[in-house]
C-alpha positions, 0 to 999 in steps of 0.5 A: 503484500503482507498485511496485519489485521484489518482495522475498522474505524467508524465505517471505514476499514484499513489495512497496514502492510507488514513489509513497509508499514504503508496504510491503505483504506480497504474497500468497504465491501471487502472489510465487511466480508472480513468482519463476517469471517469470510475468506477474501482475496485482497487485490490492488483495486480494493485498496487506496493508499492513505500514507507511507511510513518511510522510517527515515528513508527518502523515497524516490518516485518515477514520474514516468512509470510510478516506480518507488524506491528508497535506493539512491538511483539516478535512473529508474530501475524499472523504465530507465528514465532519469529520476 
């Protein structure tokens, strides 16, 4: 994932991906480490998705494996189940 800078709001830290503009709340300890200027590796377990901006695309979500896509697939390209 690619991120734009970390944003602090009250006692919460947020990051937004540059690829799809999704907003995540960052683990507070990771946010504090970034604020102190430390080099950190942000992992998926440090993030909680807040919102996803789709720019007018309708995202499909596979109920079996969780895969998301803006493509108009009839079947999930990851697990093969029907959307």
